[in-house]
C-alpha positions, 0 to 999 in steps of 0.5 A: 499499499502506497502512502498518501503523497504530502501536498506541497502546501503542507510540505513546509510544515511537515519539514518544520516538524521534522526538523523539530523532531531531530532537534529534540533527539539529537545530543545537546553537544552536537548543536552549536551555542551561538551566543558563545562567539557573541560573549567571546567578542564582547569580552575582547572589547571590554578587555581592549577598551580597558587596556586603551583606557589605561594607556590613555591615562598614562599618555595623558599624564606624560604629556602634563608637562608639555601641555602645561607650557602650551597653557602658559603661552596661551594664557589658559590659567586658573580655574575659571579658564579651565572651566571654559576649556573643559566646557568647550572640550565636551561640546567638541567630543559631545561627551563629558567623560573624556574631557573629565578623565583628561582633567584628572590625568593632568592633575596626576601629572602636575600640569593643573591644581586640584581646583583647576582640575575640579573646575574643568570637570565641572565644565565638562559636564556643562558641555556634556548635555549639549548632545541632547540639544544636538540630537533634538536638532536632528529630530527637528530637521527630520520630523517636520520642524517639530521644536519638541526635540529642541525644548528637551535639549534646552531643559536638559542643559538648564537642569545641568547649569542650575544643579552644577553651578551651586555644587561647583561653588560649594566644591571650591570651598570644600577643596580649600577647606579639605572637607573630603581629604579623609575619603580614600579609594585606592586601587587593589593591590598590585594594580598600580605597579602592574599598569606602570610596568606595562602601559607606563613604560609605553607612555615614557617611551612615547614621551621621549620621542614625541612633543608634549602637545603631540603626546597629548593629542595621541592620548586623547585620541586613545581615550576617545577609541577606548570609549568607542570600544565601550560603546560597542559593549553597552546595551542597545538603548536607541531606539528605546525597546518596548520594554524599556518604554513601558518601565519608564512609563511606569515611573512619573514621579520625580523620585522615580525619574531621579532613580531612572536617570541614575540607573540608565546612566550607571548601566551604560556608563555614558551620560551622553547615551542616557540623556540622548534617550530623553529625545525619542522617549519625550517625543513618544510621550513615554517620558513627560516634560516634568519627568525630564528635569529629575531624570537629568539630575539622576543622570548627572550623579552616576556619570561620575562612576567612570571618572572615579575609576580613572582617578583610582587607576591614576593612584593619585589621592587628590584626584580621588578627592576631586571626584568624591567632592564632585559626587557628594555635593552634586548628590546633595544639591539635587536632593535638596532641590527635590525635597525642598524646591522641586515644584517652583524650580520645575515651573521656573525651569520649564518656563525658561526653556519655553521662552528659549524655544518660543521662536527662532530669534529666542532659540538662536539667542540661547544657542549663542549664549552657550557658546560665547559664555565658555569662550569668554571664560576661556579667555578672561 
C-alpha cells in the first residue's frame, strides 16, 4: 500500500516538524551555541577598551608638563579658564567623560591644581548635555520642524547648569577646606604597579619621542577610541525597546525619574547615551516633560562612576578627592532641590525653556549664549 503523497502546501509544516523532532533527539553537545561567539567578542571589546583606557591615562599624564607650557603660552591659567576649556572640550567630543578623564590625568601629572581640575571637570559636565540639544536638532530637521526635540535639549542643559553651578561653588570651598581629604579609594593591590610596568613604560617611551602637544593629542585619541569600544559593549537603547518604554512609563514621580536617570546612566556608563534617550522617549510621550528634570539630575550623579574609576587607576589621592567632592555635592544639591524646592524650580525651569524655544530669534540667542559664555571664560 502506497502512502498518500504530501501536498506541496503542507510540505513546509512537515519539514519544520521533522527538524524539530531531530533537534529534540540530537545530543545537546552536537548543536552549536551561537551566543558563545558574541560573548567572547564582547569580552574582547571590554579588555581592549580597558587597556586603551589605561594607556590613554598614562599618555595624558606623561604629556602634562608639555601641555602646561602650552597653557602658559595661550594664557590658559586658573580655575575660570580651565572651566571654559572643559566646557568647550565637551562640545567638541559630544561627551564629558573624555574631558573629565583628561582633567584628572593633568592633575596627576602636575599640569593643573586640584581646583583647576575640579572646575575643568565641571565644565565638561556643562558641555556634556549639549548632545541632547544636538540630537533634538536632528529630530527637528527630520520631523517636520517639530520644536519639541529642541525644547528637551534646552531643559537638559538648564537642569545641568542650575544644579552644577551651586555644587561647583560649594565644591571649591570644600577643596580649599579639605572637607573630603579623609576619603580614600585606592586601587586593588598590585594594580598600580602592574599598569606602571606595562602601560607606563609605553607612555614613557612615547614621551621621549614625541613633543608634549603631540603626546597629548595621541593620548586623547586613544581615550576616545577606548570609549568607542565601550560603546560596542553597552546595551543598545536607541531606539528604545518596548520593554524600556513600559518601564519608564511606569515611573512619573520625581524621585522615580531621578532613580531612573541614575540607573540608566549607571548601566550605560555614559551620560551622553542616557540623556540622548530623552529625545525619542519624550517625543513618543513615554517621558513627560516634567519628568525630564529629575531624570537629568539623577544621570548627572552616576555619570561620575567612570571618572572615579579613572581617579583610582591614576593612584593619585588628590584626584580621588576631586571626584568624591563632585559626586557628594552634586548629590546633596540635587536631593535638596527635590525635597525642598522642586515645584517652583520645575515651573521656573520649564518656563525658561519655553521662552528659549518660543521662536527662532529666542533659540538663536540661547544657542549663542551657551557658546559665547564658555569662550569668554576661556580667555578672561
